[in-house]
C-alpha positions in Angstrom: 128.8 27.4 -77.4 125.2 27.2 -78.6 124.5 24.4 -76.0 125.8 26.6 -73.2 123.8 29.6 -74.5 120.6 27.4 -74.3 121.5 26.3 -70.8 122.1 29.9 -69.8 118.7 31.0 -71.3 116.9 28.2 -69.5 118.6 29.2 -66.2 117.5 32.8 -66.7 113.9 31.8 -67.5 113.9 29.5 -64.4 115.2 32.4 -62.3 112.6 34.8 -63.7 109.8 32.3 -63.0 111.0 31.7 -59.4 111.2 35.5 -58.9 107.6 35.9 -60.2 106.6 33.0 -57.9 108.1 34.6 -54.8 106.3 37.8 -55.7 102.9 36.0 -56.0 103.1 34.6 -52.5 105.8 36.4 -50.5 104.0 35.4 -47.3 101.7 32.4 -46.6 98.4 32.8 -48.5 95.4 33.5 -46.3 91.7 33.3 -47.3 88.6 31.2 -47.5 87.7 28.1 -49.5 84.2 26.7 -50.0 84.9 22.9 -49.5 84.5 22.5 -45.8 81.2 24.2 -45.7 79.7 23.4 -49.1 81.5 20.5 -50.7 80.7 20.1 -54.4 77.4 22.1 -54.1 78.4 25.8 -53.7 76.2 28.3 -55.6 76.9 31.9 -56.6 74.5 33.4 -54.0 76.2 31.3 -51.3 79.6 32.2 -52.5 78.7 35.9 -52.6 77.3 35.8 -49.1 80.5 34.4 -47.7 82.7 36.8 -49.7 80.7 39.8 -48.2 81.4 38.5 -44.7 85.0 38.0 -45.6 85.3 41.5 -47.0 83.7 43.1 -43.9 85.1 41.1 -41.1 88.3 39.3 -42.3 89.9 41.2 -45.2 91.2 44.0 -42.9 93.3 41.3 -41.1 94.7 39.9 -44.4 92.3 37.0 -45.3 92.2 38.0 -49.0 91.7 34.9 -51.2 88.2 33.7 -52.0 88.2 30.2 -53.6 85.5 28.1 -55.1 86.4 24.5 -54.6 85.6 21.4 -56.7 82.5 20.8 -58.8 81.5 24.2 -60.2 81.1 22.5 -63.6 78.6 19.8 -62.4 74.9 20.4 -63.1 74.0 17.7 -60.6 76.8 17.6 -58.0 74.7 15.5 -55.6 75.2 12.6 -58.0 78.9 12.5 -57.8 78.8 9.0 -56.2 77.2 7.7 -59.4 79.6 9.3 -62.0 77.9 7.8 -65.0 74.9 10.1 -64.3 76.9 13.3 -63.9 76.1 16.2 -66.3 79.0 18.5 -67.1 79.2 22.1 -68.5 82.0 22.5 -71.0 82.9 25.0 -73.7 83.4 24.3 -77.4 87.0 23.3 -76.6 86.2 20.8 -74.0 87.2 23.0 -71.0 85.0 23.0 -67.9 82.9 26.1 -67.4 80.6 27.2 -64.6 77.0 25.9 -64.7 74.7 28.9 -65.2 71.9 27.5 -63.1 74.3 27.5 -60.1 76.3 30.6 -61.2 73.8 33.0 -62.9 76.4 35.7 -63.7 78.4 33.1 -65.7 76.0 33.5 -68.6 77.1 36.0 -71.2 74.3 38.6 -71.4 72.2 38.4 -74.5 73.3 34.8 -75.2 70.4 32.3 -75.5 70.4 29.3 -73.2 71.9 26.3 -75.0 69.8 23.3 -75.7 70.5 20.4 -73.3 72.0 17.6 -75.4 71.6 14.1 -74.2 74.3 11.6 -75.0 74.2 10.0 -78.4 74.8 6.4 -79.0 78.5 7.3 -79.3 78.6 9.3 -76.1 78.2 7.8 -72.7 78.9 11.0 -70.7 76.4 13.9 -70.7 77.5 17.5 -71.3 76.0 20.8 -72.2 78.1 23.1 -74.4 78.0 26.4 -72.7 79.3 29.9 -73.4 79.8 30.8 -69.7 82.7 32.1 -67.7 83.7 33.3 -64.2 84.8 36.7 -65.6 81.9 38.6 -64.1 82.2 36.9 -60.7 86.0 37.4 -60.7 85.5 41.1 -61.4 83.0 41.3 -58.6 85.4 39.6 -56.1 88.1 42.0 -57.2 85.8 44.9 -56.7 85.4 43.8 -53.0 89.2 44.1 -52.6 89.7 40.3 -52.6 91.4 37.8 -54.9 89.6 35.1 -56.8 90.4 31.4 -56.8 89.1 28.1 -58.2 89.8 24.4 -57.8 90.5 21.9 -60.6 91.5 18.3 -60.9 94.6 17.7 -63.0 94.1 16.4 -66.5 91.6 16.7 -69.3 87.8 16.0 -69.1 86.7 12.6 -70.2 83.8 14.2 -71.9 86.2 16.2 -74.0 88.2 13.1 -74.9 85.1 11.1 -75.7 84.1 13.8 -78.2 87.8 14.4 -79.3 87.2 18.2 -79.1 89.8 20.7 -80.4 92.3 22.2 -78.0 91.9 26.0 -78.1 94.8 27.9 -79.7 96.4 24.8 -81.2 96.3 22.3 -84.0 95.7 19.5 -81.5 92.6 17.6 -80.3 91.8 16.1 -76.9 92.6 12.5 -77.7 96.2 13.6 -78.6 96.6 15.1 -75.1 94.8 12.5 -73.0 96.5 9.6 -71.3 93.6 7.2 -70.9 95.8 4.8 -68.9 96.1 7.4 -66.2 93.0 7.9 -64.1 92.9 9.7 -60.8 92.2 7.0 -58.2 89.5 8.9 -56.5 88.1 11.2 -59.2 86.0 10.0 -62.1 86.0 13.1 -64.2 89.3 13.4 -66.0 92.1 11.5 -67.8 95.7 12.4 -67.2 97.6 14.5 -69.7 100.5 13.2 -71.7 103.9 14.9 -71.4 103.9 16.0 -75.1 103.1 19.1 -77.2 99.4 18.4 -77.2 99.4 18.0 -73.4 101.2 21.4 -73.0 98.8 23.0 -75.4 95.9 21.7 -73.2 97.3 23.3 -70.0 98.2 26.5 -71.9 94.6 26.7 -73.0 93.3 26.2 -69.5 95.5 28.8 -67.9 94.7 31.3 -70.7 91.0 30.7 -69.9 91.6 31.2 -66.1 93.7 34.3 -66.7 90.8 35.8 -68.8 88.5 35.0 -65.9 90.7 37.0 -63.5 91.7 34.0 -61.5 94.4 34.7 -58.9 94.6 31.2 -57.2 94.5 27.8 -58.8 94.2 24.8 -56.6 95.1 21.6 -58.6 94.1 18.3 -57.1 95.3 14.7 -57.6 98.8 15.9 -58.4 100.9 16.3 -55.3 100.4 12.7 -54.0 98.5 9.5 -54.8 99.8 10.1 -57.4 102.6 12.6 -57.6 102.7 13.9 -61.2 105.8 16.0 -61.8 105.4 16.2 -65.5 101.9 17.8 -65.2 103.1 20.1 -62.4 105.8 21.3 -64.8 103.3 21.8 -67.6 101.0 23.8 -65.4 103.8 25.9 -64.1 104.9 26.8 -67.7 101.3 27.5 -68.7 100.8 29.9 -65.8 104.0 31.7 -66.5 103.1 32.1 -70.2 99.8 33.9 -69.3 101.8 36.7 -67.6 99.1 36.7 -64.9 100.3 36.2 -61.3 98.4 33.1 -59.9 99.1 31.2 -56.7 99.6 27.5 -57.7 98.4 25.2 -54.9 99.0 21.5 -55.1 96.8 18.8 -53.5 96.4 16.3 -51.9 99.1 15.3 -49.4 101.2 13.9 -48.0 103.7 15.3 -50.5 106.9 13.3 -50.1 109.9 15.1 -48.6 111.8 13.6 -51.5 110.0 16.0 -53.8 110.6 19.1 -51.6 113.0 20.9 -54.1 110.6 20.3 -57.0 107.4 21.5 -55.4 109.1 24.5 -53.9 110.5 25.4 -57.3 107.3 24.9 -59.2 104.4 25.8 -56.9 103.5 28.3 -54.2 102.0 25.9 -51.7 101.6 22.1 -51.5 99.8 19.9 -49.1 101.9 18.0 -46.5 99.1 15.8 -45.3 96.0 14.0 -46.6 92.7 15.9 -46.0 92.6 17.5 -42.6 89.2 17.7 -40.8 87.9 18.5 -37.4 89.5 15.7 -35.4 92.3 15.8 -32.9 94.2 12.6 -33.8 94.0 10.4 -36.9 94.9 7.4 -34.8 97.3 6.3 -37.5 94.8 6.4 -40.3 95.6 8.3 -43.5 92.2 10.0 -43.6 91.1 12.3 -42.0 94.2 13.9 -40.6 93.9 15.5 -37.2 95.4 18.6 -35.6 97.9 16.5 -33.5 99.2 14.8 -36.7 100.3 18.1 -38.2 102.9 18.9 -35.5 105.3 16.3 -36.9 104.5 17.2 -40.5 105.0 20.9 -40.1 108.2 20.2 -38.2 109.6 18.1 -41.0 108.7 20.6 -43.6 109.6 23.9 -41.8 113.0 24.3 -43.3 111.5 24.4 -46.8 109.2 27.4 -46.1 110.3 30.5 -47.9 108.8 33.4 -49.8 106.8 32.1 -52.7 106.8 28.5 -51.5 104.9 27.3 -48.4 104.2 23.8 -47.0 100.4 23.6 -46.5 98.8 21.9 -43.5 95.4 22.2 -45.2 92.3 24.2 -44.6 91.1 25.2 -41.1 87.9 23.2 -40.3 86.6 25.5 -37.6 83.2 27.1 -37.0 80.1 25.7 -38.8 80.8 23.1 -41.4 77.7 23.1 -43.5 75.2 23.0 -45.1 76.9 20.3 -47.2 80.5 19.8 -46.0 83.0 17.9 -48.1 83.1 15.2 -45.4 80.5 14.0 -43.0 77.2 15.7 -42.0 76.6 19.4 -41.4 77.9 20.3 -37.9 79.7 22.7 -35.7 83.4 21.8 -35.8 84.1 18.8 -33.5 87.3 20.5 -32.3 87.1 21.8 -28.7 87.8 25.5 -28.0 91.3 24.6 -26.8 91.9 22.5 -29.9 90.8 25.3 -32.1 93.2 27.7 -30.4 96.0 25.1 -30.7 95.3 24.6 -34.4 95.3 28.3 -35.2 98.5 28.7 -33.2 100.3 25.8 -35.0 99.3 26.9 -38.5 100.4 30.5 -37.6 103.8 29.7 -36.1 104.4 26.8 -38.5 104.0 29.3 -41.4 101.4 27.3 -43.1 99.0 29.0 -45.5 95.8 29.7 -43.6 92.7 29.0 -45.6 89.4 29.0 -43.6 86.9 26.2 -44.5 83.9 27.1 -42.5 80.6 28.8 -43.5 81.6 32.4 -42.8 77.9 33.5 -42.6 77.6 31.5 -39.4 80.9 32.5 -37.8 80.4 33.9 -34.2 81.9 37.0 -32.8 84.4 35.2 -30.6 85.8 33.2 -33.5 86.0 36.4 -35.6 88.0 38.1 -32.8 90.5 35.2 -32.8 90.9 35.3 -36.6 91.6 39.0 -36.6 94.0 39.0 -33.7 96.9 41.2 -35.0 99.7 39.4 -33.2 98.4 36.0 -34.3 98.4 37.2 -37.9 101.8 38.8 -37.5 103.4 35.5 -36.4 102.3 33.9 -39.6 102.9 36.7 -42.0 106.0 38.4 -40.6 108.2 35.6 -39.5 111.6 35.3 -41.1 112.1 31.8 -39.8 110.3 29.3 -37.5 111.2 26.0 -35.9 110.2 23.5 -33.3 112.7 23.8 -30.5 111.3 21.4 -27.8 109.6 18.1 -28.1 109.6 16.5 -24.7 106.8 13.9 -24.4 103.5 15.8 -24.8 105.3 19.2 -24.5 106.1 20.9 -27.8 107.5 24.4 -28.2 107.8 26.4 -31.4 109.8 29.6 -31.7 109.5 32.1 -34.5 111.5 35.3 -35.2 109.6 38.3 -36.8 111.0 41.0 -39.1 110.5 43.7 -36.4 112.7 41.9 -33.9 110.0 40.3 -31.8 110.1 36.6 -31.0 107.0 34.4 -30.9 107.0 31.4 -28.6 104.1 28.8 -28.7 103.9 26.2 -25.9 101.6 23.2 -26.6 100.3 20.4 -24.5 99.5 17.6 -27.0 98.7 15.1 -24.3 95.4 14.0 -22.8 96.2 15.1 -19.2 96.8 18.6 -17.8 100.4 19.8 -17.8 102.4 22.2 -15.7 105.1 24.1 -17.7 107.7 26.0 -15.8 110.8 26.7 -18.0 113.0 29.6 -18.9 113.1 30.9 -22.4 116.8 30.2 -22.6 116.3 26.6 -21.5 113.7 26.1 -24.2 115.8 27.6 -27.0 119.5 28.3 -26.9 118.8 31.2 -29.3 116.9 33.1 -26.6 119.0 35.1 -24.1 118.5 34.5 -20.4 117.6 38.1 -19.5 114.0 39.2 -19.0 111.8 39.8 -22.0 108.7 42.0 -22.2 106.0 39.3 -22.7 102.5 39.6 -24.2 99.9 36.8 -24.1 98.6 36.8 -27.7 95.3 35.1 -27.2 94.5 36.9 -23.9 95.6 40.1 -25.6 97.4 41.4 -22.5 100.9 42.3 -21.2 102.4 39.9 -18.7 105.3 42.2 -17.8 109.0 41.3 -17.9 109.7 37.6 -17.6 112.6 35.2 -18.1 110.4 32.2 -18.9 107.0 30.7 -18.9 105.0 29.3 -16.0 101.6 28.0 -17.0 99.1 25.2 -16.4 97.9 23.8 -19.8 94.8 21.8 -20.2 94.9 18.8 -22.5 95.3 19.8 -26.2 95.8 23.5 -25.1 98.5 26.0 -25.7 99.8 29.5 -25.0 101.1 31.9 -27.6 103.5 34.5 -26.3 105.1 37.5 -28.1 108.5 38.5 -26.7 110.2 41.8 -27.0 113.8 42.6 -26.0 113.8 44.3 -22.6 117.1 45.1 -20.7 
């Protein structure tokens, strides 16, 4: 009987965690992330400048997460390619903290600046022990009506392991939690974490730290693919739930395997379905960078797994100005053409992907802002009850989505390199749509097209049309 009681309790706890998870992200998260514009180098003034634009121009349309991506704990992020020269900011428990020279509000007022300590003969990695936090910055973000997020790489800092620092709130030390046989293939900063009590204590200490900072969104990297680390995802999930603070858990990078669909949907709120997506149309079969065209098949394969609290993530939107120090390549205006930008926004919206902007918002022009705040475009992403690809005929792809208010969104894409004439009835494109006339609105043109039974349109290469249909008898 006791065995069954334990199973019942575990089931109740799992159910409560999933209910909390659905409440955290009932619709696909929307917001801004610093990576595409600033890479590892974002500073507090730059972050605040982007947040103010987000507050004034984008928040009214629902873009409410503001996320600092990787590297906020590097004193010298420009030296990432030579990891032995990196200098880290950590606290007395070996946890990364923001570098005060880059994030001035991170310094506790009245606290003296710590002495910079060079490595001793026993220490190869340089670190400064700091009493800093993101609490003040998190409070400021919340005061703007936005939600605050950070990026981390899974695992435990190598600088903490090298010094065998104590794990806050536990009897354990870093060496007991670290798996020094498990290194992220592309990140030189951390060791993996063992699936043991010390490992759980480490993640518990991290999430307590982030909850105290007011973090609402945690993006965890090197965990969803190459390699996929189920044990660490489970530990992080438990650690978040134990804080009692609602936090979106975002897993990177992709492509997450479909074989793990049930696990990631149970444990996280969003997970990457492709490797890093950048401002190219087609990856030409290469794993990196992924292009807009590549995401059609991925979103189609994952669409049935999208549900409140759990969203397949096609990655950030690299539109607008990518600079001054983008995470890939040189500073530039996005290489996507205007038609490709519209296609990308439409696909992310109707595919119910999280929509996280990656551009430098301070340089976003009025035309792009108008697209990003188009109410029907936002409604398709946020109000859909289900969405599916209903036609794939050569270069012609059609997606259909049903909204809570009874409207139906239809997106017609030309993914080919030649112009295309599309002349089809709605019923022929999707058996779920009746053959009578619908009241049709062109979302991007923001105009009514009257009553129609189908779509007749000339599409340029890589272009699309997004239509909103209303029952009209």
